[in-house]
N, C-alpha and C positions, 0 to 999 in steps of 0.2 A: 574462763578466761575473762579478764575486765574488759571494758569497751575500749576499741582502738581509737584513739584520739590523734595519733601522729601516724600519717602514711606518706612519707616523703620519698619520691622516688624520680629517677630521671630515665628516660627511654634510654635502653642499652645499658643500664648499670644494675648492680646487684646491692640492694640495701637492707639494713636490718629493721625489722619491724617491731615496734614494742609499745606497751601502753605507758600510762603515766608513772606507774611503779617499775618500770623497766622489765616486766615479765616478758614472756615468750623469747627466752635468750636464744632458743635453738631455731626459731623461725626465720627463714629468710626469703623475700619476696625479688624475684627477677622480673623486671619490667622491660618488655622488648618491643621492638617495631616488627612489622609485618615480615621483614626480612629474616627475622630470626625463627620464623615459622616455616615448616615444610611447605614449599610452594605448590606441591601437588595436592596435600591434604588440608592446608591451613590450620594444622594442629601440630602440638608437640609430639614428639614420639616418645613421652615419658622418660626420655632421658634427662639426668639433671643439668641445670644450666651452669656455665662456668662459675666458679665460686673463688673468693679471696682465699689465699692460702691459710689465713688467720681462722677461717670458719671450717669446722671439721665435721659438721652435722648438715648434710645436704638437705635442701628441701624440694621435694618432688611435687610437680604441679602440671596443670594443663590450661589451656585458655581457649574459649570459645569466642569466635570472631563475629564482630557485627558487620553491618553493611558497609561501614565507613573503614574497615580494617583495623579498628582498635579493639582492645579487650574490654569485656564487661564482666567477667567472672573468673575467679580464680580459686584453686583450694591448696593448701600447703599442709605438709605433715608436721606434727610437733611430737615426736616420740611415737608412741602407738595410737595417738588421738589425732583425727582429722579435724582441722579447724576451717572454717571459711572465713576467707580474707574479703573485706567489702573494699571495692574499687573506688578510686578517687572519681568523683563526679564528672570532672571535665574530661576524665578520659573514657566516659562511659557514653554508649550510642544507645538509643531507645530500642529494646528488643521487640521483635513484631509480636503483635496481638494476634493469638491464633485460637479461634473457636473449635472445640473439639465436638462435632456435632454426630450424635449417635441415636439410635433407636432403642426402646426399652424391651431388647430381644429376650433378656433374661436378667436375673440378678447378678449372676456370673459374668455375662456379658457386660453389664454396667459397672462392675468392679474391675474387669480387665481394662476397660477404657479408661478408668481413673487412674489406673497404675500407669498407664502408659502416658497419660497427661502429665502425671506426677514425675516421671522420668524426664519429659520435655522440660519442665520447670526446673527441677532440681539439678540435673546434670548437664542439660544444654542451655540453661539461662533463657529459655523461651517463655514469654508471656502467654503460657497456655491456660485455658479457662474450659471448665465444664460446668453443666447446670447446679450440681451438687455443692460446688464451692461459694455459691452465692448465698447471702444472708437468709438464714431461716425466717422468714417472715412474710405475711400476706402481701402478694404482689399481682400485677397483672402479667401473667406468662406470656401472653401474645406480645404485648409491648416489648417485655423483656427480650424474647425471640428476635423480634424486628430490630431491636437495638444491637443485639450480638451480631447479627448477619451484615448490618450497616456499618459498624465500626471495626470489624475483623479485618486485618491485613489478609489472613487466609483463613479459610474454613476447611478443616479436616472432616471429611465425610467418611465416617467409618463403616465399611461394607458390613452388611448382615442381610439375612432373608427379609427381615421386617423393613430395614432400610430401603432396600430395593422395591419392595412392594409399595411402600408409602410414596417414595419418590417418583416412580413410574405410573402412579394413578393417583385418583383422587380420594381413595379411601382414608379413613380416619383411625386413628390409633386407639388404645385403650383410653377410657374416661381419666381425666386428669393428666394425660400425656400429651404434651404440644409438638410432638415430633412430625405430625401431618402438617402444623403450621411452618415449621422451618422447611419442610419438603415443598410446600406451595411457594414459600419465598425464594427457595433454591430454583424452581421451575421459572418463576417470573423473571429472575434476575437472569439466567440464562437466555430466556427468550429476549431480554431488553439489549444484552451485550455478550454475545456468545464467546467471542475471543476472549475478553477480559475475564469474564466469569470462570472459564475453563483454566485460565491461568491462576485465579484465586481459590477456586474449589479443588482441593486435592483428595482423590479417593485414597483411603487407606485401609489396608487389609490386615487386620490383626490375627494371632494365631488360631483363633477360634471360628475363622471364616475363609473364604475362597475368592479369588477374582470373579467367579460367576455371580457373587453377591453384590458386585458394583453396581448402582443404578445405571441402566441403559443410557440415560440422558447424559451421564458424564463420559460417554464414549470410551470405555474402558480398553476397546481394542483399536481405537484411533489414537489415544492419547496416553500419556504415563499414568501409572498407578504406583503406589508404594506400599510394598508387602513387608511387613514387620513380622519377622519370624520369632524374635527374641528382644526382650527390652534390655538391650546393651548398646550402648551409645557408640561403640566402636564396630556394630555390625553393620553389613553393607545397607540393608534397607533404612536403617536409621540414618546413616550418613547420606544417602541419596536424599532422604526428606530434608534434613537440616541444610543441606546446600541449597535447596529450594527456598526454605523458608528464610534464610540468611543471604539469598541471592548472591551465591558465590559459585564460580565454576568448579565442577568435579575434579579437573584438572587444569593447571595453569597453562596458559597459552604461551608457547616459546616465543623468544624474539625473531622477529623476521631477518634474515641474513640478506647477503647482496644478491641480486637477481643472477640466475645462473646463464651464462651465455651460451646459447645453443647454436651450433653451426649448421646451417641448412645444408641438406644434400643436394644432389642433382635431381632435376625434374623434367621429364620429357612430356610435352604437350600432347594430348591425344590428337588424332588426325582430324583435321577441320577446325581445331582450336586455336585462336590467335592469341599470343601472349600481350601482356600489358603490365605496366608498373603499378604496384599497389597502391602508390600515393594519389592516384587519380580516381580511384573507386569511392563512391560515397558511403561513409560509415559514420554511426553516431559518434560524435566527438572528434572526428579524424580531421587532420589538416590536409586539404587537398590543393594541388598545384594545377591549374587549368590555364594553359597559355602562360601568358607573363603575369598572371595574378594568383594570389594565394587565397584560400576561404577555409574558415573553420565551421564545419557542420554543426549545426545546433539543434538539439532535440533528436526525435526519433526519424528514422529514414523510412518513408513509405515505399512499399512495393504493392502498387494496385492489383498486379496478377500475382498470385502465389504459386503459380507453376513456373518450374524452372525448364523453360523451353531454350530455343536457339537465342533468344534475346531476353534480357531482363531490363525492366523500366524501373528505376529508382529515382525518387524525387524527395528533397529535403530543403528546409530552412537553412541558410548559412549567412556568415558574416564576412564581408570583403576586409581583409586584412590589409590596411593601407589606405591612403586617400582615395575615395571620400569616406572609406570606412562605414559602408552602409549594408543594410540588410538586402539579401538576394533571395531568390528562389531558383534551385538548380534542378533540372530534368535531365536525366542521364540514361543512356541505353548502352548496356554491356552486351557485346556480341560474343556469344559463347560457342557460335558455330556458324559456318558459311550456309545460310539457308535463307529462302525467300521471305519469311517472317522477319528475320533479323534485319534484312535490307529495307523492308517497309517501316520497321519500328525507328530506324536512323533516318530514313526519308521523311517520316513524320515530324521529326524535331526540325528538319530543315525547312519544311513547309510552314511549321509555326513560326519559325524566325524571320522568313519571308514575309508571311501575313502581318505580323506585329510591324514589320518595316513599312509596309504599305498602309494599313489602317490604325496602327497605333498611335501615331502623332495627331490624329484628329479626335482622339477620344481619351478623356482623363480617365475613364474607368477600366483602362487596358494597362497590362504591365508594359515595361520597356524591354525590349530585346538588346541585352548588353553584349553577348558574345555567343558564337556557336564554336565550341572547340573540339576538335577530333585528335584521338590518339591512335595507338595500334588497335585497340579493341572497344574503345568507348567513344561516343558523341555525347556532349553535354550542353544543354542549352542553359544560358544564365540570364534570368529575367530579374529586372529591378522593379522597384516600387512605381506606381503611377505618377504622373507629374501633378496630380490634382493639389496636394498639399505636402507639407513636410511629413516625412515618415515618422510615425511614433516610436518610442523606445522599443516595443516588443512587436511581434508578428502575430496578429490575432485575426481569427476568422469568425465567420457567424456561428461556427460550431461551439465557440466560447461563450455564446450570448443566447443559446436557446432557452426561452423563458419557462417558468412555471406558470400555468393558469391563473394563480393568485397574484402573479407579479405584474398582470397586464391592465392597461387602462386605455382611454380613447386616445390619449395623446401619444402614447408608446406605439400602439398600433397604427395610427396614421403616419408617424415618423418612420416606421418599419417599412410600410408599403411605399411611401414617397423615396426611401433610400433604395428599394429593391426596382423601382420603376427606373432608376438611373442605369440599371443594367441592360436595358432593353435597347439603346441605340447602339452600343457596341455589338450586341447580338445581331441586330439587324445588318450592321455593315458586314458582320461574318457571313450571313446568309446571301448577301448581295454577291459574295465571292464564292458561292455554292459549297459553302462549308457550314457545319453545325458542331455546337460545343458538345452536347450529348453527356457531359458529366456534372452538371449544374448540382450543388449540394451545399450546405452550409459549410462544410470543411473546404470548398473550392472557391468560396467567396470571401475576400480579405476585407475587414473592417478598417476603413481609414480613420473615421471619426463616426459620431452619432448620426449624421446626416449624409455620409459618404460611403459608398461600397466600391469594390473593384474585383474584376476576375483575377484570380490566382494566376491562372494560365488559360490557354486557348483549349484545355482538355483534350478531347479526341478529335479536334478539328483537322489534323493532318493526316489522320488515318481513315481507310475506307469504312464506311458505315455498315456494320454487321451486328446482327444481334448476339446477345451473349448474357452472361451472368453479372448481375451489379447488386452488391449486398448492401448499398448505401440506403435503400429504402425510397428512393426518389425515382426509380426506373419507369419510365413510360411503358404501356403495353406493348407497344410495337418494338421495343428493345429487347424483349424476351424471346426465347427460342420458340415460343407458341404464339408470338405476335404475327398477324397477317398483313398489317399494313406496312407501309414503306417508311423508313425513318427519315425525317426532314426537319425543316424549321419548327414545325408543329410540336416535335419532339423537346426542343428547348422550351416552347411555351409550357407544355404539361410538367417539365422539371422545374422551371421557375414558380409556376403556380404552387406546385408542391412544396418549395422552400418557404413561400410565402404562408401557406396554409400552415406549416409547422411553426414559423416564427411568431404568428399571431394567435395561435391557440395552445401551443406547447405539445401538440398532438401530430403524429404523421398520419397522413391521408391514407386510410385503409382501402386497399384495391379489392373488388372493382368498383364498389359503390360507397365512398367515403360519406360521412355525415355532411350535410351542408354546412357552408363555411360559417354562417350565422348562427348556427346551433352549437358550433364549438367556440365561437368568439362573438359575444354580444355587442362588442365595440366596433366590428368592422362597417364601414360605410356599405350601404345596400348595393350601390354599383360594383364596388371592388368585390363584393361577396359573390354576386352574380358572375363576374368576370372570372374569378378564381374557380367557381363550380364548373364553368363551361370549359375552362382550360384542363381541368382534370377529367373530362369526359373520355371514356375509352375510345369513341368514334373520334378519328382525327378531323373529320368534316365539321364537327359540332364545336371545335375549338376556336377561339379568336386568334387574331394575328398578333405578332408581337407588338406591332403598334397600338393595337386596340387594348390589349392587356396593359401596356404602359399607361394609356390615357385613364383607364379605369383605376389603377392603383395609384395614380397622382390626385384623385379627387380627395 
């Protein structure tokens, strides 16, 4: 047939296709939108498209769909001869470039791989490539292999015994064969970005191999592989592979209907369980009503204790909806049973509320207690930002600013120590009331600005001092079950020093004998380093007081 010079078509119409001499009188092209294709398979079912009554010879064809949902390849029948129809460029989307990577298992294997790649190119419109199709000229095979791995949208790794041996070891193939180079490139890329390369490198099993021949590094038992039992574009194996290469779902997702209205049944609470409305419990993203105020819970809800006992402590950042529309910190105890521990947990919040009312107004580095709200089975303490400055837009703690060692300099270290020293005065006030925080850590210290910090809450000040498990990494020795010393103000000294050590070195202090502070942070002043080292001493009698630590940190 002559060269096609006119291909005029509109989406959803049937048009006659002809050359400049009016030939191809029986060839008809149907240009369709994605809606004309089976939504489950994204392919025609080989049924003829609707035709004008004046045309009596139907044209059968099918389409291969690109990532954008437009066709880039068609076939049409003309009598007994099948003709290729060239698509309009503006209706074409770039086909993915696919490098078919194989080992030289045998001549028969090489020919089988070539036939497979030919099917992908001719019948599926995939830009498949194998080594043999490159120009027969002297070239740098290693550089070519690097370029193919770099440029390919997908690399099809054809399974074979030799391919598994070369990719799972550092062995070399026959002289003149560069498969071991590609295997080394694959190993390197997988080590650099495992998730992306497992998506890009697809193991393919042709009829002459088995899944056991897939290289172990491609995780054939943990990820998908594609078994091609026959070179038929309609076969399941080829279709599975094409849907991946063209990034289209195997089955179309149905539209979502209206939410089903579920009618709740009756519920009888167990003995000792107190009922409560669901809209007061802290849940991520929930809107909770506490007293006369409504709050939007932002971010994750913390549960410091993962045990589901008689009482559960939850705490979260929230936004007060309504004037003054400020950020708050919510601490809530849910009573799940009438037990002594549940009563202690609720009493702890009440004691924290009273302590903040007593010492809070005197210290800018303490939160404001805005409300203590009781419901049937919850008690919630609402804490506001300290008065020291205008609250920033976000709620940030020191945990968001733990530095890397390379990010530190003398100025940053001195500013950090100066800011931490500002927490010592409110801790002293807490100690004068015979209470200790016991939960100092970067995530419990709010960052107001570069020079000012504040306590997010009073930690465990309202609860009796008992040893337990603390996974934060800042626990003092006496807080563990093996600790022999009593818990007291020296415990807060240890934890504050552990935070300082971490914030100026990027490293947690390793118990029981961490490296000296000056060894992990060359910028720390000598007096501050000596005070931090003494505060981290396992013997409580060797630790400085809070006031002494504060004086050293301010240097």
